[in-house]
C-alpha positions in Angstrom: 0.0 0.0 0.0 1.1 3.5 -0.8 0.5 6.4 1.6 1.5 10.1 1.3 3.4 11.6 4.2 1.8 14.9 5.4 5.1 16.5 6.2 8.0 18.3 4.5 10.4 17.3 7.3 13.0 15.2 5.4 14.5 13.6 8.6 11.0 12.6 9.7 10.4 11.2 6.2 13.5 9.0 6.6 12.4 7.7 10.0 8.9 7.0 8.9 10.0 5.2 5.7 12.5 3.0 7.6 9.8 1.9 10.1 6.8 1.7 7.8 8.6 -0.2 5.1 8.7 -3.1 7.6 4.9 -3.2 7.4 4.9 -3.3 3.6 3.9 0.3 3.4 5.5 2.6 0.8 5.7 6.2 2.0 5.6 8.8 -0.7 6.5 12.5 -0.2 4.2 15.2 -1.2 6.6 16.2 -4.0 6.3 12.7 -5.4 2.6 13.1 -5.9 2.9 16.7 -7.1 1.6 18.3 -3.9 2.9 21.0 -1.7 0.5 21.4 1.2 1.2 22.8 4.6 -2.1 22.5 6.6 -2.5 24.9 9.5 -2.1 23.1 12.8 -5.0 24.6 14.8 -5.5 21.8 17.2 -4.7 21.9 20.9 -3.6 18.2 21.1 -1.3 16.0 19.2 -4.2 13.9 18.1 -6.1 16.9 16.7 -3.1 18.2 14.7 -2.2 14.7 13.3 -5.8 14.3 12.1 -5.9 17.8 10.6 -2.7 17.1 8.5 -3.7 13.6 7.4 -7.2 14.6 6.4 -6.0 17.6 4.4 -3.4 15.7 2.4 -5.8 12.7 1.9 -8.5 15.0 0.5 -6.0 16.9 -1.7 -4.4 13.8 -3.2 -7.2 11.2 -3.0 -4.6 8.8 -1.5 -4.3 7.5 2.0 -2.2 10.0 4.0 -0.2 9.6 7.1 0.7 12.4 9.5 2.8 12.5 12.7 2.4 15.2 15.2 5.0 15.1 17.9 6.7 17.2 20.5 8.4 17.5 23.8 6.5 17.8 27.1 8.4 19.1 30.1 6.9 18.4 33.5 8.2 21.6 35.1 6.7 23.7 32.4 3.2 22.1 32.7 3.7 20.1 29.6 5.1 22.8 27.4 6.3 23.2 24.7 4.0 20.3 23.8 2.1 20.8 20.5 4.0 24.0 20.0 7.4 22.3 20.1 8.2 23.1 16.4 7.1 26.7 16.9 8.6 27.3 20.4 10.0 30.8 20.7 8.4 32.0 17.4 9.2 31.7 13.7 12.7 33.2 13.9 14.2 30.2 15.7 15.7 27.0 14.2 16.0 23.7 16.0 19.2 24.9 17.9 17.6 28.2 18.9 14.5 26.4 20.2 16.4 24.0 22.5 18.7 26.8 23.6 15.6 28.8 24.6 14.2 25.8 26.4 17.4 25.3 28.4 17.4 29.0 29.3 13.8 28.8 30.5 14.7 25.7 32.6 17.8 27.3 34.2 17.9 26.4 37.9 15.0 24.0 37.7 15.7 20.7 39.4 12.8 18.7 38.1 13.9 17.9 34.6 11.6 15.0 33.8 10.2 15.2 30.3 8.8 13.0 27.5 8.7 12.9 23.8 5.2 12.3 22.4 4.2 11.2 18.9 0.7 10.6 17.5 0.4 8.9 14.1 -2.8 9.3 12.1 -3.6 7.7 8.7 -6.7 9.0 6.9 -8.2 6.8 4.2 -10.4 8.0 1.2 -13.1 5.6 2.4 -13.5 7.6 5.6 -11.4 5.2 7.7 -8.8 6.3 10.2 -6.0 4.6 12.1 -4.4 6.5 15.0 -1.9 5.6 17.7 0.2 7.4 20.3 3.7 6.7 21.6 5.7 8.2 24.4 9.3 8.1 25.4 10.3 9.3 28.9 13.6 11.0 29.5 15.4 13.8 31.4 16.2 17.3 30.1 20.0 17.5 29.9 21.9 20.6 31.1 23.5 20.9 27.7 23.6 19.3 24.3 25.3 16.1 23.3 25.5 14.3 20.0 24.9 15.4 16.4 22.3 12.9 15.2 18.6 13.2 15.1 16.8 16.5 14.9 14.7 18.9 17.0 15.3 18.5 20.7 17.2 15.3 20.4 20.6 16.8 21.6 19.1 17.7 25.0 16.8 14.7 25.6 18.7 12.3 27.9 17.9 8.7 28.2 19.0 7.5 31.6 18.7 3.8 30.8 21.1 4.2 27.9 23.3 6.9 29.3 23.0 8.9 26.0 20.9 11.7 24.5 18.6 10.9 21.7 21.1 12.6 19.4 23.9 10.2 20.4 21.9 7.2 19.2 22.4 5.6 15.8 19.3 5.8 13.5 18.7 2.1 14.1 18.9 2.5 17.9 16.6 5.5 17.8 14.0 3.6 15.7 13.9 0.9 18.4 13.0 3.1 21.3 11.8 6.5 20.1 8.3 7.9 20.7 7.7 7.7 16.9 8.8 4.1 16.9 6.4 3.3 19.8 3.6 5.2 18.1 4.2 3.3 14.9 4.3 -0.1 16.7 0.8 0.7 18.1 -0.2 2.0 14.7 0.8 -1.3 13.1 -1.4 -3.3 15.6 -4.4 -1.0 15.0 -3.7 -1.0 11.2 -3.8 -4.8 11.1 -6.9 -4.9 13.3 -8.8 -2.5 11.2 -7.5 -3.1 7.7 -7.0 -6.8 7.8 -9.5 -8.0 10.4 -7.0 -9.4 12.9 -6.7 -8.9 16.6 -3.0 -9.0 16.8 
């Protein structure tokens, strides 16, 4: 089955392709289907935003569309930046600027518990929908380490591995990340809904 990814994030595309290909799903970019859509994320939850993006691209292309809405939730900030993770600090900041701002806002804070959250939604032309959520708990580091991954990966520390997310290989990250966990749940729900199994 072919699905269109409702994202222009090339690093997210690589991760999604690597994991979904194991399910026999071919992920196409919007460019590959002649589309350049950037739906406005007006939702207040990861679920709402994932659905908005998947529905918009599905309706525009007539093909099944899959979207991921993800972000970092920091306990001491009441769950922020949350759904606004990619827009944290305003449009003038890049990934590095956003995590630098977050570390500044967390200066002196002892409670550094946080989690990455990912919600995957696939919208089908027949009106069907598959959705799943994955979470990866961690600790907000005092400073960045590693040059892999993207977003907040350099400051997201995994105590059980003794590394930040940015220090993991792509294969390691695809085993434990929030997106990998969401896609694992997505696969079970996909099989249950689309193939009539209860696995």
